[in-house]
C-alpha positions, 0 to 999 in steps of 0.5 A: 499500499502507498500513502501520500507523502511515503517516499519510494526509492528511485532506481539508479539512472542507467540501471537495466530491468526486466519486465516481470510480466510473462506476457511481455519479454522486454528489457528496459533502461532508466533514463531520467526522473520527473519528480513533479509527476513522480515518474521514471523515464524508461527506454525499452531496449528491444523496441527502441521506445521511450515511455514512463513508469511509476517508481513503485514498479521497480520492486522485483514483484509480479507486475513490476520490474526486476533488476537484470543482475537479479534475473540472471542469478535467479535463472542460473541452475543450482550449482552452476558457476557464475561468471563475472 
C-alpha cells in the first residue's frame, strides 16, 4: 500500500531492468526522473521506445520490474558457476 507523502526509492539512472510480466519479454533502461509527476522515464531496449513508469513498479515483484542482475542469478541452475 502506498500513502501520500511516503517515499519510494528511485532506481538508479542507467540501470537495466526486466519486465516481470510473462506476457511481455522486454528489458528497459532507466533514463531520467520527473519528480514533479513522480514518474521514471524508461527506454525499452528491444523496441527502441521511450515511455514512463511509476517508481513503485521497480520492486522485483509480479507486475513490476526486476533488476537484470537479479534475473540472471535467479535463472542460473543450482550449482552452476557464475562468471564475472
